[in-house]
C-alpha positions, -999 to 999 in steps of 0.1 A, spaced: 576 202 -661 596 198 -693 593 167 -714 613 157 -744 615 126 -766 644 111 -785 642 83 -809 670 57 -812 675 26 -833 677 -6 -813 696 -36 -828 678 -68 -820 700 -100 -821 681 -132 -830 699 -165 -830 682 -198 -840 700 -229 -828 692 -266 -835 693 -276 -799 666 -284 -774 653 -256 -752 662 -276 -721 698 -282 -732 703 -246 -741 689 -233 -709 709 -257 -688 741 -249 -706 735 -211 -705 728 -213 -667 759 -234 -661 781 -210 -681 770 -180 -662 776 -171 -625 747 -164 -602 745 -130 -584 740 -132 -547 726 -99 -536 726 -108 -499 763 -116 -500 771 -83 -516 748 -64 -493 766 -78 -463 797 -61 -476 782 -26 -478 809 0 -471 836 -25 -480 842 -18 -517 873 -41 -521 856 -70 -504 824 -65 -523 842 -63 -556 861 -95 -548 828 -112 -538 812 -101 -571 843 -114 -591 838 -147 -574 802 -149 -588 813 -142 -624 808 -169 -650 817 -170 -687 828 -136 -700 824 -121 -665 786 -123 -666 761 -136 -641 724 -142 -638 705 -118 -615 672 -137 -619 650 -155 -644 614 -151 -653 597 -183 -665 571 -168 -689 562 -204 -700 550 -212 -665 530 -180 -664 513 -189 -698 500 -221 -683 476 -199 -663 458 -190 -695 460 -226 -709 490 -221 -732 520 -244 -732 553 -226 -742 589 -230 -731 602 -195 -727 625 -180 -701 637 -144 -697 672 -139 -682 682 -108 -664 720 -108 -665 751 -87 -664 778 -77 -639 774 -51 -612 810 -40 -616 804 -34 -653 772 -14 -644 792 7 -620 819 13 -646 792 27 -669 770 45 -644 799 65 -629 802 81 -664 765 84 -670 738 74 -645 714 69 -674 732 37 -683 715 21 -652 683 21 -672 697 -5 -696 718 -27 -673 714 -54 -663 707 -69 -697 677 -89 -708 678 -121 -730 649 -143 -739 651 -179 -749 622 -199 -762 614 -231 -780 607 -222 -816 599 -258 -825 610 -291 -813 648 -293 -811 651 -256 -820 656 -227 -796 655 -190 -805 675 -166 -784 668 -129 -787 683 -98 -770 688 -61 -777 724 -54 -785 738 -35 -755 756 -9 -775 724 1 -793 706 5 -760 734 24 -743 740 47 -773 714 70 -757 741 81 -732 763 96 -759 793 89 -737 826 74 -751 834 54 -720 799 39 -718 800 32 -756 833 13 -753 821 -8 -724 788 -15 -742 806 -27 -773 825 -51 -750 792 -63 -737 780 -69 -773 809 -93 -778 807 -110 -743 769 -117 -746 773 -131 -781 802 -154 -769 782 -167 -739 753 -176 -762 776 -192 -787 794 -212 -760 761 -224 -745 748 -235 -779 780 -254 -785 778 -270 -751 741 -279 -757 750 -294 -791 777 -316 -777 753 -329 -749 727 -338 -775 753 -357 -797 761 -380 -768 
């Protein structure tokens, strides 16, 4: 057995927004598509049809939610009350685009984003910048796609914050 270690610098993006947790989460979920694994699995061996089905699931910036983890609900088991949700999101077609160049990219996609209530009427959104995570692959094609994900993820967050702000003003 041979073991090696490599250290990399990860860029953490933190965005504070003066919107309610609920309005941000609702806007974020509405902006993104929802991945339907069963629909894609039913098209195994039919790459064109599967790609078309995935494209039909895409939301803002071509991204979709795979699933969510409600950490706030879990914290109630230990008597804490927090509003916090972890989103697992991305796009299988983008993941395939990267993993065909370097399978290690699969360790970092789909992406993870956490949103939590920092204080009343203020939500904090945090995620690790995809390009900093995928830099470990040291592959130009993966790097280019990852930089595109940096922009897309930031735009989706900004769009959801803008939507949530407008809802609150009404």
